[in-house]
Structure formats: C-alpha cells, structure tokens
C-alpha positions as CSV (number, residue, x, y, z in Angstrom):
1,M,-247.1,48.5,-37.6
2,E,-244.1,46.7,-39.1
3,E,-242.6,46.1,-35.6
4,S,-245.9,44.8,-34.4
5,G,-246.0,42.3,-37.3
6,T,-242.5,41.2,-36.5
7,E,-243.3,40.7,-32.8
8,V,-246.3,38.6,-33.7
9,T,-244.3,36.4,-36.1
10,Q,-241.6,35.9,-33.5
11,A,-244.3,35.0,-30.9
12,V,-245.8,32.4,-33.1
13,A,-242.4,31.0,-34.1
14,T,-241.0,30.7,-30.6
15,S,-244.2,29.5,-28.9
16,S,-244.4,25.9,-27.5
17,T,-248.0,25.9,-28.7
18,P,-247.8,27.8,-32.0
19,A,-251.3,26.8,-33.1
20,A,-252.9,28.5,-30.0
21,E,-250.8,31.6,-30.6
22,F,-251.8,31.6,-34.2
23,G,-255.4,31.2,-33.4
24,T,-255.6,34.6,-31.6
25,L,-254.9,36.4,-34.9
26,S,-257.5,37.7,-37.3
27,R,-258.0,35.8,-40.6
28,S,-256.1,38.4,-42.5
29,G,-253.4,38.5,-39.8
30,Q,-253.1,34.7,-40.0
31,R,-252.5,34.8,-43.8
32,Q,-249.9,37.5,-43.5
33,V,-248.0,35.9,-40.6
34,F,-248.1,32.3,-42.0
35,F,-246.4,33.2,-45.3
36,Q,-243.7,35.2,-43.5
37,L,-242.7,32.3,-41.4
38,P,-239.7,30.0,-42.4
39,E,-240.8,26.7,-43.8
40,T,-239.5,24.8,-40.8
41,V,-241.8,26.8,-38.6
42,Q,-244.7,26.6,-41.0
43,T,-244.4,22.8,-40.8
44,S,-244.4,22.8,-37.0
45,L,-247.4,25.2,-37.0
46,V,-249.5,23.0,-39.4
47,A,-248.6,19.9,-37.4
48,D,-249.8,21.6,-34.2
49,M,-253.2,22.6,-35.7
50,D,-256.1,20.4,-35.4
51,R,-258.1,19.7,-38.5
52,E,-260.9,22.1,-37.7
53,Q,-258.4,25.0,-37.2
54,L,-256.5,24.1,-40.4
55,Q,-259.7,23.9,-42.4
56,R,-260.9,27.3,-41.1
57,F,-257.5,28.8,-42.1
58,V,-257.3,27.4,-45.6
59,R,-260.9,27.8,-46.7
60,R,-260.5,31.5,-47.6
61,L,-257.1,31.1,-49.2
62,D,-256.4,31.1,-52.9
63,P,-256.0,27.5,-54.3
64,D,-252.3,28.0,-54.8
65,E,-252.0,29.1,-51.2
66,V,-254.1,26.2,-50.0
67,A,-251.7,23.9,-51.9
68,D,-248.7,25.5,-50.2
69,V,-250.3,25.1,-46.7
70,L,-251.6,21.5,-47.1
71,G,-248.4,20.4,-48.8
72,L,-246.9,20.7,-45.3
73,A,-249.5,18.5,-43.7
74,D,-249.5,14.7,-43.4
75,E,-251.4,12.8,-46.0
76,E,-254.4,11.9,-43.9
77,T,-254.9,15.4,-42.7
78,R,-254.4,16.8,-46.1
79,E,-257.1,14.5,-47.6
80,R,-259.6,15.2,-44.8
81,V,-259.2,19.0,-45.1
82,L,-259.5,18.9,-48.9
83,Q,-262.8,17.0,-48.8
84,R,-264.3,19.8,-46.8
85,L,-263.5,22.5,-49.3
86,D,-265.9,23.6,-52.0
87,D,-265.5,21.6,-55.3
88,D,-263.7,24.3,-57.3
89,R,-261.2,25.1,-54.6
90,R,-260.6,21.5,-53.9
91,Q,-260.1,20.5,-57.5
92,R,-257.6,23.3,-58.1
93,A,-255.7,22.6,-54.9
94,E,-255.5,18.9,-55.6
95,F,-254.2,19.6,-59.1
96,L,-251.5,21.9,-57.7
97,L,-250.5,19.5,-55.0
98,E,-249.4,17.0,-57.7
99,F,-246.4,19.1,-58.4
100,S,-243.1,19.8,-56.6
101,P,-243.2,23.1,-54.8
102,E,-239.7,23.8,-56.2
103,S,-240.8,23.4,-59.8
104,A,-242.4,25.8,-62.3
105,A,-245.8,24.0,-61.6
106,G,-245.3,24.6,-57.9
107,L,-245.2,28.3,-58.5
108,M,-248.0,28.6,-61.0
109,H,-251.5,30.0,-60.6
110,L,-254.6,28.9,-62.4
111,D,-256.0,32.4,-63.0
112,Y,-256.0,32.1,-66.8
113,V,-258.3,31.3,-69.7
114,T,-257.4,29.9,-73.1
115,V,-259.2,30.9,-76.3
116,D,-258.7,29.4,-79.7
117,V,-257.2,31.9,-82.2
118,D,-260.2,31.6,-84.5
119,R,-262.7,32.7,-81.9
120,S,-264.2,36.2,-81.8
121,L,-263.4,38.9,-79.2
122,A,-266.9,38.5,-77.9
123,D,-266.1,34.8,-77.1
124,V,-263.0,36.1,-75.2
125,A,-265.1,38.5,-73.2
126,R,-267.6,35.8,-72.3
127,R,-264.8,33.5,-71.2
128,V,-263.2,36.2,-69.1
129,E,-266.5,37.1,-67.5
130,R,-267.2,33.6,-66.4
131,H,-263.8,33.3,-64.9
132,E,-264.3,36.6,-63.0
133,E,-267.7,35.4,-61.7
134,R,-266.2,32.1,-60.4
135,T,-262.9,33.4,-58.9
136,G,-263.3,37.2,-58.5
137,R,-260.2,37.9,-60.4
138,F,-259.3,39.0,-64.0
139,P,-257.4,36.2,-65.7
140,K,-254.5,36.1,-68.0
141,I,-255.7,35.5,-71.5
142,F,-253.7,32.9,-73.6
143,I,-254.5,32.5,-77.3
144,T,-254.0,28.9,-78.6
145,D,-254.1,27.1,-81.9
146,G,-255.4,23.7,-80.7
147,D,-253.2,22.8,-77.8
148,D,-250.3,25.0,-79.0
149,L,-249.7,28.3,-77.3
150,I,-249.5,31.3,-79.6
151,G,-249.2,34.1,-77.1
152,E,-251.0,36.4,-74.7
153,L,-253.9,38.7,-75.5
154,P,-253.5,42.0,-73.6
155,G,-256.5,42.7,-71.4
156,Q,-257.0,46.2,-72.9
157,T,-257.9,44.5,-76.2
158,L,-261.3,43.8,-74.8
159,A,-262.0,47.5,-74.7
160,M,-262.0,47.7,-78.5
161,T,-265.4,48.7,-79.8
162,D,-265.9,46.7,-83.0
163,G,-265.3,43.3,-81.4
164,D,-266.9,41.2,-84.2
165,T,-264.3,42.3,-86.8
166,V,-261.2,41.9,-84.6
167,D,-258.8,39.1,-85.7
168,L,-257.1,37.9,-82.5
169,R,-253.9,37.1,-84.5
170,D,-253.4,40.9,-84.9
171,H,-253.3,41.5,-81.2
172,V,-251.5,38.5,-79.8
173,R,-248.3,39.2,-77.9
174,A,-245.5,36.7,-77.5
175,T,-245.2,35.3,-74.0
176,P,-242.3,33.2,-72.6
177,S,-243.0,29.7,-71.4
178,V,-241.4,26.9,-69.3
179,R,-242.1,23.3,-68.9
180,F,-244.1,22.3,-65.8
181,D,-241.1,20.3,-64.3
182,S,-238.5,23.1,-64.8
183,P,-236.7,24.0,-61.5
184,D,-237.9,27.3,-60.0
185,T,-234.3,28.7,-60.5
186,D,-234.8,28.2,-64.3
187,V,-238.0,30.2,-64.1
188,V,-236.1,33.0,-62.6
189,D,-233.6,32.8,-65.5
190,V,-236.5,33.0,-68.0
191,F,-237.9,36.1,-66.3
192,R,-234.4,37.7,-66.4
193,A,-234.1,37.0,-70.2
194,N,-237.7,38.1,-70.8
195,P,-238.7,40.8,-68.4
196,E,-242.4,40.2,-68.8
197,S,-245.2,40.3,-66.2
198,S,-245.9,36.5,-66.6
199,V,-244.7,33.2,-67.9
200,A,-246.9,30.3,-69.2
201,V,-246.3,26.9,-67.7
202,L,-246.7,24.1,-70.3
203,D,-247.4,20.4,-70.1
204,D,-245.4,17.7,-72.0
205,D,-247.7,18.1,-75.0
206,G,-247.3,21.9,-75.1
207,S,-250.7,22.6,-73.6
208,I,-251.1,25.3,-70.9
209,L,-251.1,24.2,-67.2
210,G,-250.9,27.6,-65.5
211,V,-249.3,31.0,-65.3
212,I,-246.5,32.4,-63.1
213,Y,-246.4,36.1,-62.3
214,A,-243.3,38.1,-61.6
215,E,-244.2,38.8,-58.0
216,D,-244.3,35.0,-57.4
217,L,-240.6,34.9,-58.0
218,L,-239.7,37.3,-55.2
219,R,-239.6,34.4,-52.7
220,V,-237.4,32.3,-55.0
221,I,-234.9,35.2,-55.6
222,E,-234.8,35.9,-51.9
223,E,-234.1,32.2,-51.2
224,E,-231.4,32.1,-53.9
225,A,-229.6,35.1,-52.2
226,G,-230.0,33.4,-48.8
227,E,-228.7,30.1,-50.1
228,T,-225.7,31.8,-51.5
229,L,-224.9,33.5,-48.2
230,Y,-225.5,30.2,-46.3
231,E,-223.2,28.3,-48.7
232,F,-220.4,30.7,-48.1
233,T,-220.7,30.2,-44.3
234,G,-221.5,26.5,-44.2
235,V,-225.0,26.9,-42.8
236,R,-227.8,24.5,-43.9
237,E,-230.3,26.0,-46.3
238,E,-233.2,25.1,-43.9
239,E,-231.9,27.0,-40.9
240,S,-233.8,30.1,-39.9
241,V,-233.1,32.9,-37.6
242,L,-236.1,31.8,-35.6
243,D,-234.8,28.3,-35.0
244,G,-234.0,27.2,-31.5
245,P,-230.4,26.7,-30.2
246,L,-230.4,22.9,-30.5
247,S,-231.4,23.1,-34.2
248,K,-228.7,25.7,-34.8
249,V,-226.1,23.4,-33.2
250,R,-227.1,20.4,-35.4
251,S,-226.9,22.6,-38.4
252,R,-223.5,24.0,-37.8
253,Y,-221.2,21.6,-35.8
254,K,-220.0,19.5,-38.8
255,W,-218.7,22.5,-40.7
256,L,-217.0,23.9,-37.6
257,I,-215.3,20.6,-37.1
258,I,-214.0,20.7,-40.7
259,N,-212.8,24.2,-40.1
260,L,-211.1,23.1,-36.9
261,G,-209.2,20.5,-38.9
262,T,-207.9,23.1,-41.3
263,A,-207.0,25.4,-38.5
264,F,-204.8,22.7,-37.0
265,L,-203.0,22.5,-40.4
266,A,-202.1,26.2,-40.1
267,A,-201.2,25.7,-36.4
268,G,-198.9,22.8,-37.4
269,M,-197.1,25.1,-39.9
270,V,-196.6,27.7,-37.2
271,G,-195.2,25.0,-34.9
272,F,-192.3,24.3,-37.3
273,F,-191.1,27.8,-36.6
274,E,-191.6,27.8,-32.8
275,D,-188.0,28.7,-32.1
276,T,-188.0,31.6,-34.6
277,I,-191.2,33.0,-33.0
278,A,-189.7,32.7,-29.6
279,A,-186.5,34.6,-30.7
280,F,-188.5,37.3,-32.5
281,T,-191.8,37.7,-30.6
282,L,-192.9,40.6,-32.8
283,L,-193.6,38.0,-35.6
284,A,-196.6,36.8,-33.6
285,V,-198.0,40.3,-33.7
286,Y,-197.9,40.5,-37.5
287,M,-199.0,36.8,-38.3
288,P,-202.8,37.7,-38.2
289,V,-202.1,40.5,-40.7
290,V,-200.5,38.2,-43.2
291,A,-203.2,35.5,-42.8
292,G,-206.1,37.9,-42.8
293,M,-205.0,39.8,-45.9
294,G,-204.4,36.5,-47.8
295,G,-207.8,35.2,-46.8
296,N,-209.6,38.4,-47.8
297,A,-207.8,38.5,-51.2
298,G,-208.6,34.8,-51.8
299,T,-212.3,35.3,-51.1
300,Q,-212.4,38.3,-53.5
301,S,-210.9,36.2,-56.3
302,M,-213.2,33.3,-55.5
303,A,-216.3,35.5,-55.7
304,V,-215.4,36.8,-59.1
305,T,-214.6,33.3,-60.4
306,V,-217.8,31.7,-59.0
307,R,-219.8,34.4,-60.8
308,G,-217.9,33.8,-64.0
309,L,-218.6,30.0,-63.7
310,A,-222.3,30.7,-63.0
311,F,-222.6,32.8,-66.2
312,G,-220.6,30.4,-68.3
313,Q,-217.8,32.9,-68.9
314,I,-215.0,30.6,-67.9
315,S,-214.1,27.0,-67.1
316,L,-211.1,25.0,-66.0
317,S,-210.1,24.5,-69.7
318,T,-210.4,28.2,-70.6
319,G,-209.4,29.8,-67.2
320,S,-205.7,30.3,-67.6
321,Q,-206.0,33.9,-68.5
322,A,-208.3,34.5,-65.5
323,I,-205.8,32.9,-63.2
324,L,-203.0,35.1,-64.7
325,N,-205.1,38.2,-64.3
326,E,-205.8,37.4,-60.6
327,V,-202.2,36.6,-59.9
328,I,-201.0,39.9,-61.4
329,A,-203.7,41.8,-59.5
330,G,-202.6,40.0,-56.4
331,A,-199.0,41.0,-56.9
332,A,-200.0,44.6,-57.4
333,N,-202.3,44.7,-54.4
334,G,-199.7,42.9,-52.4
335,A,-197.1,45.5,-53.3
336,I,-199.4,48.3,-52.3
337,T,-200.4,46.8,-49.0
338,G,-196.9,45.4,-48.5
339,V,-195.3,48.8,-48.7
340,L,-197.8,50.2,-46.1
341,V,-197.2,47.4,-43.6
342,A,-193.4,47.6,-44.2
343,V,-193.4,51.3,-43.4
344,I,-195.5,50.7,-40.2
345,A,-193.2,47.9,-39.0
346,T,-190.1,50.0,-39.7
347,V,-191.4,53.1,-38.0
348,F,-193.0,51.5,-35.0
349,N,-190.6,48.6,-34.4
350,Q,-187.4,50.3,-35.7
351,S,-186.7,47.2,-37.7
352,P,-186.2,47.7,-41.5
353,L,-185.6,43.9,-41.9
354,L,-188.9,43.1,-40.3
355,G,-190.5,45.6,-42.6
356,L,-188.8,43.9,-45.6
357,V,-190.0,40.5,-44.5
358,L,-193.5,41.7,-44.1
359,G,-193.6,43.5,-47.4
360,V,-192.3,40.5,-49.4
361,S,-194.6,38.1,-47.5
362,M,-197.6,40.3,-48.3
363,V,-196.8,40.3,-52.0
364,L,-196.3,36.5,-52.2
365,N,-199.4,35.7,-50.1
366,L,-201.7,37.8,-52.2
367,V,-200.2,36.1,-55.3
368,I,-201.0,32.8,-53.7
369,A,-204.5,34.0,-52.9
370,G,-205.2,35.1,-56.5
371,F,-203.9,31.8,-57.8
372,F,-205.8,29.5,-55.5
373,G,-208.9,31.8,-55.3
374,T,-209.3,31.3,-59.0
375,L,-208.0,27.8,-59.5
376,I,-209.9,26.0,-56.7
377,P,-213.5,27.1,-57.7
378,M,-212.8,26.0,-61.3
379,V,-211.5,22.6,-60.2
380,L,-214.5,22.0,-58.0
381,D,-216.8,23.0,-60.8
382,K,-215.1,20.6,-63.1
383,V,-215.5,17.6,-60.7
384,G,-219.2,18.5,-60.2
385,K,-219.0,20.2,-56.8
386,D,-220.5,23.5,-55.9
387,P,-217.6,26.0,-55.7
388,A,-219.7,28.5,-53.6
389,T,-220.2,25.8,-51.0
390,S,-216.7,24.2,-50.8
391,A,-214.1,26.6,-52.1
392,T,-213.7,29.0,-49.2
393,I,-212.3,26.4,-46.8
394,F,-209.6,25.2,-49.3
395,I,-208.6,28.7,-50.2
396,T,-208.2,30.0,-46.7
397,T,-206.3,26.9,-45.8
398,A,-203.9,27.5,-48.7
399,T,-203.4,31.2,-47.8
400,D,-202.9,30.5,-44.1
401,V,-200.5,27.6,-44.5
402,L,-198.5,28.9,-47.3
403,G,-198.6,32.5,-46.0
404,F,-197.2,31.4,-42.6
405,F,-194.6,29.3,-44.3
406,I,-193.4,32.2,-46.4
407,F,-193.6,34.8,-43.6
408,L,-191.9,32.7,-41.0
409,G,-189.4,31.1,-43.3
410,L,-188.3,34.5,-44.6
411,A,-188.0,35.7,-41.0
412,Q,-185.9,32.7,-40.0
413,S,-183.6,33.3,-42.9
414,V,-183.3,37.1,-42.6
415,L,-183.8,37.9,-39.0
C-alpha cells in the first residue's frame, strides 16, 4: 500500500500533465497525495488545474487546507474558487489566507470556541454543540476574561454532573500562546518548552485568533531537519527529490563553482611541492588520508559549535574555552590516528621517516581542524551569517591547504 502511494505521488510529480494524472485519483486519494508533494510540485499542479477541477478538489477540504491549496494559485483563480465555496468555508479560508504560511497564523486552525470565565458550564456545552453541528469536530475550549486568554478548559469537564454549580476558574488549565506573526520555528520552540497538545494564537490585542496542534508541527520539524541538511551541502531549500535535472542544475552549480575555487587553492599548495612529490611518489598515496581526516575532524567540531550557538551556550566573546577544548581533543585524536597511520606506513612501505612525517602531520592537522572548526562558525555567527550554511567550505579549505603545507613541508625537510 505504501509503495503504491509512493508510485502515485511520483507519477503525479513527474507527469507533463499533472492535473490529468491527479484527476484519476479518488477524492481521498487526491487529498493524501497533494499534501505529500513538495511545494514546487504542488504549485505546478495547482497551475495546471482548471478552475472547475480546483473547485471540486478544495470544496471538501478543511478551511486551513483550502487556504494552503489556494495560497498557491494566482489571485484571480483564488478569488473565483473562493466565491463558489459555502459561506462558512469561504470566510474561514479568506481569513487564513491573510497570513503568511510560515507564521503561527499560517499554521493555525479555527476549531476552537471562547467562553467568558463568568459563564456556566451549560453555556460552554451549548457553545461546543453549536460548533460541532457546524463543523463536525469537537473544538478546543478557551476561557477568557473579556479579550484576555486565561487558559484552556479540558473537554472532560463537560462530563461533570452538577454543571450549574461549577466555577470555570477551578478547572482552567494554563495554555501556552504565541503571537500571530511569530515565525513557525518559534512555535516549535514554544512546543518544546511546553509539551502540550496545543498552543493558542493571539492577535495584537491579546484576543484569540486560532489554535495550533502538535501534529501540525510535524511538517515544520521535518522541514527544519531538511533545511539543516541542505545548508550543510549547499542545496537550495526549495529543491525536491522529484525535481527535474534542469532544476537541480540551477540549484547546485553556484555552490559547486565556489567549491571548485577552494579546490584550486589546495591544488596550488600541492603545486609548490611538485618536486618533492616527484621524488617521493608515496606522498601522493597518503595525501588524501591527511586531507580527509582533517576535513572530517573539522566538520565534527563545527557540528558541536553550531549546536552550541543555536542554544545560546557560546559566542565569539565566550568561546575561548570551547576552542581550547577542541584543540586539545584534536591533538589527542591526532595522536591516536597518527600512531596508527605511522605504523601502517612503516610496516608496508619500510620507511620509518615517512611514518614519522605522517604521524606528526596527522596531529597538527587535527589541531588545525579543531581550531578552525570552532572559530569559523563563531565568527560567522558574530557577523550575522548562518554558520551552518557557510562554515563547511572555509573549514575544509583551511584543513586541506594547511594540512598539505604541513605534510609536504615536513616531507621536504625530513625525506
């Protein structure tokens, strides 16, 4: 079943006429497939649909889903389709479309009711019943004092028998809240700090606009993880595995050109020692070992540092101890791996001096990796650049260029 769903999604995404492929699916299948597609493919699909097909698709969706779909359409199509929805669905979708999809308001639902704290439990029950009749869903119950949010009333409170004597203040549970214009990443932080099932979305004046449920954040969390991976590899956030080859070329070639430039820096350093390499060809065999170990160690230091910056644990002004710790760890790891590679070179190449050069080079290059792997992210963060995006290329350049200089310079002096 899962493989079949994947095949259908790929068929829609790669079709030259995605709307026709999409139209062959059942209504439930259309909903499932559409929200599994990358945003770039969703946009192409919506653009390929005529207004009749788009209207048939959205008329049975929840208002927040209608807003997600029509937010991808051009303004004229969006207005025409909205006018053909029933009044309640149209008004709710129009309200949600006013907000950025990457804000708290862009994530929120309208499945809630507000009840003043001085009302009775019977009033709450009537308000909930009317909401259920209109939407078919049990709402989140927020208790207010005027426009100010006091908290959430658990649904099980309605099961209490003596409703007329219940004081709502005795049953209100505190609920976290965010402003409507808060970035979706801030909403994730609120949920992490308050592992509740929902968060209230507030307007400028503190009145309630909507509610966000924990499951609504799965997409945001997945996107955050994907963005981090993309940033490390120089891939645009918008790129999808289902994009065509031309789109992938446009997404990647600039970063590859930058990497090509840094590779020439390392190649230039090697060129200074051309005669040394020609005289001792075994050096060429071990050069990738020195460069690879330095790059890996630098990336490890960078990952720890970027995490520390993200959590506010360190900064450039307070990071001297972190740099020292990474340098010492680099020296220790360099000694461990240096001894191993020195033994290998000595045994297999019958050259203790080559083993010595490799061992010392390994120690020094991992010290360099620890130093730059910690310092560069902190400097980039200080100047307002994203260290996860930019640090890797500078760190690998430093470990390659300086690593080759140390290894080949020692070899020229000793061998």
